[in-house]
C-alpha positions in Angstrom: 0.0 0.0 0.0 2.0 3.1 -1.2 2.5 5.8 1.3 1.0 3.9 4.3 3.0 6.0 6.8 2.3 9.3 5.0 -1.4 8.5 4.8 -1.5 7.6 8.5 0.2 10.9 9.4 -2.1 12.9 7.1 -5.2 11.5 8.9 -4.0 12.6 12.3 -4.7 16.3 12.7 -2.8 16.2 16.0 0.3 15.6 13.9 0.0 18.9 12.1 3.8 19.6 12.1 4.4 16.2 10.5 1.7 16.8 7.8 3.3 20.2 7.0 6.7 18.5 6.8 5.5 15.9 4.4 3.9 18.4 2.1 6.6 21.1 2.1 10.0 19.4 2.6 11.9 18.8 -0.6 14.1 16.2 1.0 11.2 14.0 2.2 9.8 11.5 -0.3 7.0 9.0 -0.1 8.1 5.6 -1.2 6.0 2.5 -2.0 5.7 0.1 0.8 6.9 -3.4 0.0 4.8 -6.4 0.9 5.0 -6.9 4.6 6.9 -10.1 5.2 5.4 -12.8 7.4 8.2 -12.2 10.0 6.8 -8.7 10.5 3.2 -9.7 10.1 3.6 -12.1 13.0 4.1 -9.2 15.4 0.6 -7.9 14.7 1.7 -4.2 14.6 -0.2 -1.3 13.2 0.0 -0.5 9.5 2.5 2.3 9.9 5.0 0.3 12.0 4.5 -2.7 9.6 5.2 -0.5 6.6 8.4 1.0 8.1 9.7 -2.4 9.1 8.8 -3.9 5.7 10.8 -1.2 4.0 13.8 -1.5 6.3 13.7 -5.3 6.0 13.8 -5.1 2.2 16.5 -2.4 2.2 19.3 -3.7 4.4 21.1 -1.0 6.4 18.0 1.3 6.5 17.4 2.7 10.0 13.7 2.3 10.9 12.2 5.3 12.8 9.8 3.9 15.3 8.5 5.1 18.7 6.2 2.2 19.2 7.8 -0.2 21.7 6.5 -3.4 20.0 7.7 -2.1 16.7 11.1 -1.4 18.2 11.3 -4.9 19.6 10.4 -6.4 16.3 13.1 -4.3 14.6 15.6 -5.6 17.2 14.5 -9.2 16.7 15.0 -8.8 12.9 18.3 -7.0 13.2 17.0 -3.8 11.8 18.7 -0.7 13.1 16.2 1.6 14.8 15.9 5.1 16.2 13.0 7.2 17.4 11.7 10.7 16.9 13.7 11.9 19.9 16.9 10.4 18.3 16.1 12.1 15.0 15.8 15.5 16.7 18.9 15.1 18.8 20.9 13.9 15.7 19.6 16.9 13.7 20.8 19.2 16.5 24.2 17.6 16.8 24.7 17.9 13.0 23.7 21.6 13.1 20.6 21.0 10.9 18.4 22.7 13.5 19.6 25.5 15.8 18.0 24.1 18.9 16.2 20.8 19.9 14.1 22.2 22.7 11.5 24.1 20.6 11.1 21.1 18.3 10.6 18.7 21.1 8.3 21.0 22.9 6.2 21.4 19.8 6.1 17.6 19.4 4.9 17.3 23.0 2.3 20.0 22.5 1.0 18.0 19.5 0.6 14.7 21.3 4.0 13.0 21.6 4.5 11.6 25.0 7.9 12.7 26.4 8.3 13.0 30.2 10.0 16.1 31.5 12.8 13.9 32.9 13.5 12.3 29.5 13.3 15.7 27.8 15.8 17.4 30.1 18.2 14.4 29.9 18.0 14.4 26.1 18.6 18.1 25.9 21.6 17.8 28.2 23.2 15.4 25.6 23.2 18.2 23.1 24.2 21.0 25.5 20.8 22.6 25.9 
């Protein structure tokens, strides 16, 4: 199902920043989701997680971006490298792609991402904020 993750994001109005990013970022591209292999299907994950894992499984070396714990466990079991939204933001900050991580992470929290204050502060300390 082409664009499964993009379609899932577009449905969720609470994910407005992600919708804007999909529609306005030149570097983002929607790719066709490969058939979800039985090894991934056996985990009974949501369509977005399954699509991400199917793509990463079919494209060795691809890092799957997953926040869902069951999805992350599936990735680990299949030997798929994984990071989460927090890791992406911190990586972008370390590489100088964004001037500060705090505003991005606070906007994500304001739009429904669960991130405790303790985790937020520890993460920001890793990038000197």
